[in-house]
N, C-alpha and C positions, 0 to 999 in steps of 0.2 A: 903441077896439075894444069891441064888446059882448062881455062876458065872462060872459054869462047861463050858469048851470049847466045850463039847459035846452037850450042850443045843441048839437046833436049833431056839429057840425063840429069837426075838430081845430084847434088854434091856427093852424097854418100855413095851412089852408084859409080860415080867417077873415081872415087877412092877404091871401091871394090874392083873395078875394072883394071885400075892400075896396079893394085897389089896382086890380082889374079895373073895378070901378064908378067909381073916380076917373078912370081911362083913358077909360071909355065916356062919362062926362059931361064930359070936358074939363078937369077939375080938375087932371089931369096930362096935358097935351096931347102929340101926337106930337113927337118929338124932345127932349122934356123928360127930364131926368135924374130917376131914382127916388131915394127916400131910400137912403142907404148901409145896408149890413148892420147896422152899429152903430146907426144912427138907428132902424131897424126894431126891432131888439132893445130899445132903450130906450123907444121909442113904445108898443110892444105888451107889454112885459115878458115877452119870451120868450128862450129860448136862442139863441145865434148860429146853430146848425144848423137851428132852426126858421125863422128869418129867411131863411137861405140856401135851404132847401127851398122856401119861398114864391117866391123869385126864380127858382129853377130850374123851378118849375111854370109861371110866367109866360113864361119863355123857351121851354119846350116847347110851350106854347099859341101861340108864335109872336107875342107881344104886345110882347116887349122883347128887346133884344140887349145883350150886354156889350162893352165896349171895355177892354182890359187897361190898368190904371192910371189909368182915366178914370171908370169907373162903368157902370151899367146904364141904358139909355135906351129910351123908348117908340118902337117902330117907327114910321115915317112912312107905311108902305104898308098899315097895318091897315084893315080895313073897319069903321069905327066903327058904321055901322048895324047890321051883323050882330053886332057886339059888344054894342051896346045891347039888341038883341033877346034875345041869350044871357043877359045880366045880368038881364033882366026874366022869363026863363023859370022854370019850376019847377025847384028845386034837385034835384040827384041824391041819392038816399038815402045817408047816411053809410056804411051797410054796403056798398053797391055801391062807393063810392069806396075803402073800405078794401081791398076785393078787388082792385080795379084797381091801387092803389099797392102792394099786397103782391106782385102779379105783376110790376110795374114794378121793384121792388127786385130780385126774382129775376133779371129780365133784365139789369138794370144790374151785378149781381154777376157774372153769366156773361160779360158783355162785358169786364169788368175782368179776369177769369180769361183770356180769350182774348187780350187786349192783353198781359197779362203773359207768356203763353206765347209770343206772337209776338216780344216784346222780348228774351226769353231765348234763343230759338233763331235769331233773325234776324241776329245779328252774327257 
């Protein structure tokens, strides 16, 4: 992974971008298993949570899916042409991504609160 100090992307976004590019170019083809969280952690020199955040982002982008006890796989129904075009497009500013992910964190926390409330009152 390019760890240039001039790269404004967060470490997890660098992983996301690299894996997205590998999927788009066929280096990781549809149906193929992604490297494990531990492998990503070792390869990129990041914390486990950083590797997991990258996988979660790819899941939320609809590029991969997880199978409990088996791993994370590239979806077979993705539009590779659209993905290739997206990989080649101008990157989003890091500040904009930061705002988006801060809001995502807020929403995920609220969902967790609601699920906890539902679990406590539902029995």
